[in-house]
Structures are given as structure tokens and as C-alpha cells.
C-alpha positions as CSV (number, residue, x, y, z in Angstrom):
1,M,0.0,0.0,0.0
2,K,1.4,3.3,-1.1
3,S,1.9,6.1,1.4
4,S,-0.2,9.2,0.9
5,K,2.6,11.4,2.1
6,P,3.9,13.6,-0.8
7,N,7.4,13.0,-1.9
8,V,10.2,15.6,-2.3
9,F,9.3,16.3,-6.0
10,E,5.7,16.9,-5.2
11,K,6.4,19.0,-2.2
12,W,9.1,21.3,-3.5
13,F,8.2,21.4,-7.2
14,L,4.6,20.6,-8.0
15,G,3.3,21.9,-4.7
16,N,5.5,25.0,-4.6
17,R,3.9,28.3,-5.6
18,F,7.1,29.9,-6.7
19,S,8.0,26.9,-9.0
20,I,4.5,26.9,-10.5
21,G,4.6,30.7,-11.0
22,L,8.0,30.4,-12.6
23,I,6.8,27.7,-15.0
24,N,3.9,29.9,-16.0
25,V,6.2,32.8,-16.7
26,V,8.5,30.6,-18.8
27,L,5.6,29.2,-20.8
28,F,4.4,32.7,-21.4
29,L,7.8,33.8,-22.7
30,I,8.0,30.7,-24.9
31,A,4.6,31.6,-26.4
32,L,5.8,35.2,-27.1
33,W,9.0,33.8,-28.7
34,C,6.9,31.6,-31.0
35,F,4.7,34.5,-32.0
36,N,7.8,36.5,-32.8
37,Q,9.2,33.7,-35.0
38,V,6.0,33.8,-37.1
39,S,5.7,37.6,-37.2
40,F,5.7,37.5,-41.0
41,F,2.5,35.5,-40.8
42,L,0.9,38.1,-38.5
43,N,1.9,41.2,-40.6
44,P,-1.2,41.3,-42.7
45,F,-3.3,41.1,-39.5
46,W,-1.5,44.2,-38.1
47,V,-1.9,46.1,-41.3
48,F,-5.6,45.3,-41.3
49,L,-5.9,46.3,-37.6
50,N,-4.1,49.6,-38.2
51,A,-6.5,50.4,-41.0
52,I,-9.7,49.8,-39.0
53,L,-8.5,51.2,-35.7
54,P,-8.9,54.9,-36.3
55,P,-12.7,54.8,-37.2
56,I,-13.3,52.3,-34.4
57,I,-11.5,54.5,-31.8
58,L,-13.3,57.6,-32.9
59,A,-16.7,55.9,-32.9
60,G,-15.9,54.3,-29.5
61,L,-15.1,57.7,-27.9
62,Q,-18.4,59.1,-29.1
63,F,-20.2,55.8,-28.1
64,Y,-19.3,56.2,-24.5
65,L,-20.3,59.8,-24.5
66,M,-23.7,59.2,-26.1
67,L,-24.7,55.9,-24.6
68,P,-26.0,57.2,-21.3
69,I,-28.3,59.7,-23.1
70,V,-29.6,57.0,-25.4
71,D,-30.2,54.6,-22.5
72,F,-31.9,57.3,-20.5
73,C,-34.3,58.3,-23.3
74,Q,-35.2,54.7,-24.0
75,K,-35.8,53.6,-20.3
76,R,-37.2,56.7,-18.8
77,L,-38.8,58.7,-21.6
78,K,-39.7,55.6,-23.7
79,V,-38.1,57.1,-26.8
80,P,-36.9,54.6,-29.5
81,R,-33.2,54.3,-29.6
82,T,-33.0,55.1,-33.3
83,A,-34.9,58.4,-32.9
84,T,-32.6,59.4,-30.1
85,I,-29.5,58.5,-32.1
86,L,-30.6,60.5,-35.1
87,V,-31.4,63.6,-32.9
88,L,-27.9,63.3,-31.3
89,F,-26.3,63.1,-34.8
90,V,-28.1,66.2,-35.8
91,I,-26.9,68.0,-32.7
92,V,-23.3,66.9,-33.2
93,L,-23.5,68.1,-36.8
94,L,-24.8,71.5,-35.8
95,V,-22.0,71.8,-33.2
96,L,-19.4,70.8,-35.8
97,V,-20.7,73.5,-38.2
98,W,-20.5,76.1,-35.5
99,V,-17.0,75.0,-34.5
100,I,-15.8,75.1,-38.1
101,N,-17.4,78.5,-38.9
102,T,-16.7,80.3,-35.6
103,L,-14.2,78.7,-33.3
104,I,-11.6,77.2,-35.7
105,P,-10.9,80.5,-37.5
106,I,-10.2,82.3,-34.2
107,V,-8.1,79.5,-32.9
108,Q,-6.2,79.1,-36.2
109,T,-5.4,82.8,-36.3
110,Q,-4.2,82.9,-32.7
111,V,-2.2,79.7,-33.0
112,D,-0.4,80.9,-36.2
113,S,0.4,84.2,-34.5
114,L,1.6,82.4,-31.3
115,L,3.9,80.0,-33.3
116,K,5.3,82.9,-35.3
117,N,6.1,85.0,-32.2
118,W,7.0,82.1,-29.9
119,P,10.8,82.4,-30.3
120,A,10.6,86.1,-29.4
121,I,8.2,85.3,-26.5
122,W,10.6,82.7,-25.1
123,R,13.6,85.0,-25.5
124,D,11.9,87.8,-23.8
125,T,10.8,85.5,-21.0
126,S,14.4,84.2,-20.5
127,N,15.7,87.8,-20.4
128,A,13.0,88.8,-17.8
129,I,14.0,85.9,-15.6
130,Q,17.7,86.7,-16.0
131,K,17.0,90.4,-15.1
132,T,15.1,89.3,-12.0
133,L,18.0,87.2,-10.9
134,S,20.6,89.8,-11.6
135,D,21.4,90.1,-7.9
136,P,25.1,88.9,-7.5
137,R,24.0,86.8,-4.5
138,L,21.9,84.7,-6.9
139,G,24.6,84.1,-9.4
140,A,24.7,80.3,-8.8
141,V,21.0,80.1,-9.1
142,K,21.0,82.2,-12.2
143,G,23.5,79.9,-14.0
144,S,21.6,76.8,-13.0
145,L,18.2,78.3,-14.0
146,Q,19.7,79.4,-17.4
147,D,20.8,75.8,-18.0
148,Q,17.4,74.5,-17.1
149,L,15.7,77.0,-19.4
150,D,18.0,76.0,-22.3
151,K,17.3,72.4,-21.7
152,L,13.6,73.0,-21.4
153,Q,13.5,74.9,-24.7
154,G,15.6,72.3,-26.4
155,S,13.4,69.5,-25.2
156,L,10.2,71.3,-26.2
157,F,11.5,71.9,-29.7
158,K,13.0,68.4,-29.9
159,S,9.7,66.8,-28.8
160,G,7.8,68.7,-31.4
161,Q,10.2,67.8,-34.1
162,D,10.2,64.1,-33.0
163,M,6.3,64.1,-33.1
164,I,6.3,65.6,-36.6
165,T,9.0,63.2,-37.8
166,A,7.2,60.2,-36.4
167,A,4.0,61.2,-37.9
168,L,5.6,61.7,-41.3
169,G,7.6,58.5,-41.0
170,N,4.6,56.3,-40.2
171,I,2.5,57.6,-43.1
172,N,4.2,57.7,-46.5
173,S,2.6,60.8,-48.0
174,A,0.1,63.6,-47.5
175,V,-2.3,61.6,-49.8
176,S,-2.2,58.8,-47.3
177,I,-3.0,61.2,-44.4
178,I,-6.0,62.7,-46.3
179,T,-7.2,59.3,-47.3
180,M,-7.0,58.0,-43.7
181,I,-8.8,61.0,-42.3
182,G,-11.4,60.9,-45.0
183,M,-12.2,57.2,-44.5
184,T,-12.3,57.7,-40.7
185,L,-14.7,60.6,-40.9
186,I,-16.9,58.7,-43.4
187,T,-17.0,55.3,-41.7
188,A,-17.0,56.4,-38.0
189,P,-20.6,57.7,-38.0
190,F,-21.9,54.4,-39.5
191,I,-20.0,52.4,-36.9
192,L,-21.2,54.7,-34.1
193,F,-24.8,54.3,-35.2
194,F,-24.8,50.5,-35.0
195,M,-22.8,50.6,-31.8
196,L,-25.4,52.7,-30.2
197,K,-28.3,50.8,-31.7
198,D,-27.0,47.2,-31.0
199,G,-24.2,47.8,-28.5
200,R,-26.1,46.0,-25.7
201,K,-26.2,42.8,-27.8
202,F,-22.4,42.7,-28.1
203,R,-21.7,41.3,-24.7
204,P,-24.2,38.4,-24.8
205,Y,-23.0,37.6,-28.3
206,L,-19.4,37.2,-27.2
207,T,-20.4,35.3,-24.1
208,K,-21.9,32.5,-26.3
209,F,-18.5,31.5,-27.5
210,V,-17.1,30.5,-24.1
211,P,-17.9,27.3,-22.2
212,Q,-21.2,27.5,-20.3
213,H,-19.6,27.3,-16.8
214,W,-17.5,30.3,-17.7
215,Q,-20.2,32.5,-19.3
216,A,-21.3,34.3,-16.1
217,S,-17.8,35.2,-15.1
218,F,-16.8,36.2,-18.7
219,S,-19.9,38.4,-19.0
220,E,-19.1,40.1,-15.7
221,M,-15.5,40.6,-16.9
222,L,-16.6,42.3,-20.1
223,H,-19.0,44.5,-18.1
224,D,-16.2,45.6,-15.8
225,M,-13.9,46.3,-18.7
226,S,-16.6,48.4,-20.4
227,E,-17.4,50.3,-17.2
228,A,-13.7,51.1,-16.7
229,I,-13.2,52.4,-20.2
230,S,-16.4,54.4,-20.2
231,S,-15.7,56.1,-16.9
232,Y,-12.2,57.0,-18.1
233,V,-13.2,58.2,-21.6
234,R,-16.3,60.1,-20.4
235,G,-14.6,61.6,-17.4
236,Q,-11.5,62.8,-19.3
237,I,-13.3,64.3,-22.2
238,I,-15.9,66.1,-20.1
239,V,-13.3,67.5,-17.7
240,A,-11.1,68.6,-20.7
241,V,-14.0,70.5,-22.3
242,C,-14.8,72.1,-18.9
243,V,-11.1,73.1,-18.4
244,G,-10.9,74.6,-21.9
245,I,-14.1,76.6,-21.3
246,M,-12.9,77.9,-17.9
247,F,-9.5,78.9,-19.2
248,A,-11.1,80.6,-22.3
249,L,-13.4,82.6,-20.0
250,G,-10.6,83.5,-17.5
251,Y,-8.1,84.4,-20.2
252,S,-10.7,86.6,-22.0
253,L,-11.6,88.4,-18.8
254,I,-8.0,89.3,-18.0
255,G,-7.2,90.2,-21.6
256,L,-4.4,87.6,-22.1
257,P,-3.1,87.6,-25.7
258,Y,-3.8,84.4,-27.6
259,G,-6.2,83.5,-24.8
260,V,-8.6,81.3,-26.8
261,A,-5.7,79.3,-28.4
262,L,-4.0,78.8,-25.0
263,A,-7.4,77.7,-23.6
264,V,-7.8,75.1,-26.4
265,I,-4.3,73.9,-25.8
266,A,-5.0,73.6,-22.1
267,G,-8.2,71.6,-22.8
268,F,-6.3,69.1,-25.0
269,M,-3.4,68.8,-22.6
270,N,-5.8,68.1,-19.8
271,L,-6.3,64.7,-21.4
272,I,-3.0,63.8,-19.9
273,P,-3.7,63.3,-16.1
274,Y,-1.8,65.4,-13.6
275,F,0.8,66.8,-16.0
276,G,-1.2,68.2,-18.9
277,T,-2.6,71.3,-17.3
278,F,0.8,72.3,-15.8
279,I,2.5,71.8,-19.2
280,A,-0.2,74.0,-20.9
281,L,0.4,76.7,-18.2
282,I,4.0,77.3,-19.4
283,P,3.1,79.2,-22.6
284,A,0.4,81.2,-20.7
285,L,3.0,82.2,-18.1
286,A,5.5,83.2,-20.8
287,V,3.0,85.4,-22.6
288,G,1.9,87.0,-19.3
289,M,5.4,87.6,-18.2
290,I,6.5,89.5,-21.3
291,T,3.3,91.5,-21.3
292,S,3.2,92.8,-17.7
293,V,3.7,91.7,-14.2
294,P,0.0,92.4,-13.2
295,L,-1.1,90.2,-16.2
296,L,1.3,87.4,-15.0
297,I,-0.3,87.6,-11.6
298,K,-3.8,87.4,-13.1
299,V,-2.8,84.3,-15.1
300,I,-1.7,82.6,-11.9
301,I,-4.9,83.6,-10.2
302,V,-7.0,82.2,-13.1
303,F,-5.0,79.0,-12.9
304,M,-5.5,78.7,-9.2
305,I,-9.3,79.2,-9.6
306,E,-9.5,76.7,-12.4
307,Q,-7.6,74.1,-10.4
308,T,-9.8,74.6,-7.4
309,V,-13.0,74.3,-9.3
310,E,-11.7,71.3,-11.3
311,S,-10.3,69.4,-8.3
312,R,-13.1,70.2,-5.8
313,L,-16.2,70.2,-8.1
314,I,-15.8,68.9,-11.6
315,S,-13.5,65.9,-11.3
316,P,-15.1,64.4,-8.2
317,F,-18.6,64.8,-9.8
318,V,-17.7,63.6,-13.3
319,V,-14.8,61.1,-12.7
320,G,-14.9,60.2,-9.0
321,N,-12.7,57.2,-8.1
322,K,-14.1,54.7,-10.6
323,M,-10.7,53.8,-12.0
324,S,-9.5,52.8,-8.5
325,M,-5.9,53.9,-9.3
326,H,-3.5,55.5,-6.9
327,P,-2.0,58.8,-8.1
328,V,1.5,57.4,-7.9
329,T,0.5,54.5,-10.0
330,T,-1.0,56.8,-12.6
331,M,2.1,59.0,-12.8
332,L,4.5,56.0,-13.1
333,L,2.2,54.5,-15.7
334,L,2.2,57.7,-17.8
335,I,6.0,58.0,-17.6
336,G,6.5,54.4,-18.6
337,A,3.9,54.3,-21.3
338,S,5.2,57.6,-22.9
339,A,8.7,56.1,-22.9
340,V,7.6,53.0,-24.7
341,W,4.8,54.2,-27.0
342,G,5.3,57.9,-27.1
343,L,2.2,60.1,-27.4
344,W,-0.1,57.2,-27.9
345,G,1.0,55.7,-24.7
346,V,0.1,58.9,-22.8
347,F,-3.5,58.8,-24.0
348,F,-4.1,55.1,-24.1
349,G,-1.8,53.8,-21.3
350,I,-4.4,54.1,-18.5
351,P,-7.4,52.4,-20.2
352,I,-5.1,49.6,-21.4
353,Y,-3.7,49.2,-17.9
354,A,-7.3,49.1,-16.5
355,I,-8.2,46.3,-19.0
356,V,-5.1,44.3,-18.2
357,K,-5.6,44.7,-14.5
358,I,-9.2,43.4,-14.7
359,V,-8.2,40.4,-16.8
360,T,-5.2,39.6,-14.7
361,Y,-7.1,39.8,-11.5
362,R,-9.9,37.5,-12.7
363,A,-7.3,35.0,-14.1
364,Y,-5.4,35.0,-10.8
365,R,-8.6,34.5,-8.9
366,Y,-9.6,31.6,-11.1
367,Y,-6.1,30.1,-10.7
368,R,-6.3,30.3,-6.9
369,L,-9.7,28.6,-7.1
370,V,-8.8,25.6,-9.3
371,S,-5.1,25.1,-8.8
372,G,-5.2,23.9,-5.2
373,V,-1.8,25.6,-4.5
374,F,-3.4,28.0,-2.1
375,D,-5.4,25.5,-0.1
376,D,-3.1,25.7,2.9
377,E,-4.2,29.4,3.4
378,L,-7.7,28.1,4.3
379,E,-7.7,27.8,8.1
380,P,-9.1,24.5,9.2
381,T,-12.2,24.5,11.4
382,P,-11.2,23.5,14.9
383,P,-12.9,20.3,16.1
384,A,-15.8,20.7,18.4
385,T,-14.8,20.0,22.0
386,E,-17.0,19.4,25.0
387,T,-16.6,23.0,26.1
388,N,-17.7,24.3,22.6
389,K,-20.7,22.0,22.6
390,T,-21.7,23.3,26.0
391,E,-21.3,26.9,24.9
392,Q,-23.3,26.2,21.7
393,K,-26.1,24.8,23.8
């Protein structure tokens, strides 16, 4: 009769969490190596994916913005989904016409003027800072600050040149750019219409392709992924629009030159969590500094008011804490994603991280449930003694 006691191999290899985890990592790396060896076979897939991603992403952003309105009108007001979708399309079209005819000419004029005068603005700003630090006691600080200003200016121009070079390097010609933009603008509305009309059927449709005993968990995972993406997209876009409007009003009230253009830049930069608004503040401070000291103080006051309203009112109400991400995690993720994928990593790093986090957590939870490796963490129920029986009675 064999002993039920596990041998050394079972105890230290098959029953060891570290060994099993290491085996899983090795198998994952082997799978990645195999995929890399057949990359030529996957190239047509990546080309196809790159072609269809722009309209899908554009439609997806609008889908998460419009979906709550469509659902509300259908459930509460009993309005058919198709009617609500068509009304929303008409409203969006009217807003686009207004933006193209009114806002874009103003922004384009101010942006062209700002780019044309930016070298002089930066030079005057540097001279003003050097004049302020002309005190001999601040000589060391002056030299260090000048070095930092030169590095900052070089990094800003280098980043802009790198972005332009990368964009031109990824797309062969201007014809390709126009074709891609045209196809995106034409196909995105059709994709968006069917996403809004039949989007609720997508999760049950995908759930049918997994085994029946996994369907409930898989459907819940898809729901969590959709909620994470929708909360991030909806929150970031709404907050960015509010930030742009607040800066436009503030800069217009104080009479800041290029105020509308700087407000639009601030709105777009606010899509980058934590860092975007402060980066967009640099040109506003430079313009205020070369204009007058009182205007510079007014720019700082507008920024402080905007930050207070955004952090205390808009962000908690719109975004809340649905992403469940610590600020340090967000900052490190933005730094790492920007280093790996550049500008795309800055915008898409957080939602991709949210999806990976949900999938990893559920896979780990399932592994703990079925592997039996973590059974020793379950505390055994103590046997009932005479004292316990008496107390129970």
C-alpha cells in the first residue's frame, strides 16, 4: 500500500507556488518567442488592424459619451433608440458646423500668431528671468536656471520635431493622411450608429463563444472592462472640455493675448492626467510675463481658480474614483507608457492598464480557485470540544 505522504518532488516542485509561477512565466515567454518567429504571418493582420482602428476608436469615444443619453431616453422617456441616435447626430452636426465656422478660424489665427512669435516670447521670458536674478547673491541660481531654461527649450522643440518626424515616418505621404482622415470621418458615423443601436447585444453575443460554466464570469469581466473604459473616456473628455471653457473665460476676462488658443491647448493637454494642465500653463505664463507683471499675476490667479473648481467640483462629480488607481500608479504608468509608445502611450496607457488589471485579477482569482496551490491558506475549522458543545447549547 502506497503512502499518501507527498514525496520531495511533489512537495518542493509541484506543490510550490514559486515553482508553478516560474513555470507559467517561462511558458508565457516561450509563447511570445513563438509568435515572434512567425511575425511575417501576422503582418497582414497588423496592417488590417491599423487600417480599421482609427474609425473604431473615434466611434468608441463618441459611443461612451452618447450611450448614457440613449439609454436614459429609452428607459425613462420611452423614446426609441433610433430616434434618439438621429437627434444626437443632428446636434453633433450643428455643433461641428458652429465650430468650423466660428471657433476654428479664431483658434487658427491665434495659433499661427503664437507659433510665429513664440521664439521672441521665449527669448523675452528668459531675459526677464535673468533680469530678475541679476542680484550677485543669486549668481549660482542664475546659472543653474539658465541651464534648465536652455534644456527645457531644447526638449520642447525636440519633442515637437520628433512628433512631426514620427507622424511623417509612419505615413508615407500627404495623400495617405488625407485618405485615412477621410475614410475615418466617413465610416466612423456608421460604426457609431450601429454601436449605439445594437451595442447592448455585443456582450451576450461574445459570451456564447465561451464554455457554459465560464459564461457568467466572462460576461461580468466584459462588463467591468466596459465600465472602466467608459468612466475614463467620459470623465477625461468632459473634464477637458470644462477646463478649456474655464480657461477661455478666464483668459478673455483678464485680456491675455492668444487666450482662446491657449485655452484650447489647455483643454487638449488636460487629457494627460496630472501633468497636462501644468504643461499647458507654461506658454500662458510666458505670454503673461512678457506683457506685464500684473497680467502674469492674473494668469496665476486664473490657474488657481481653475484648479480649485476642477479638483473640488468637476473631477469628483464627473470622474470620481471609478478607476481605483493611486495617483503614484497613474504617474508612473504615464511615464513608462510615454517612454515605450510615445504620445499614444500617454493617451491610451491608463485604459489599457485598466483592462489588463481586470483580466489579470480574474485569471489569478480563477487560478487560486482551481489550482489547489493556495489550499493551505484556508484555516481548518477546529474540532468541536465538549466546552464548545456546551457553549453552543
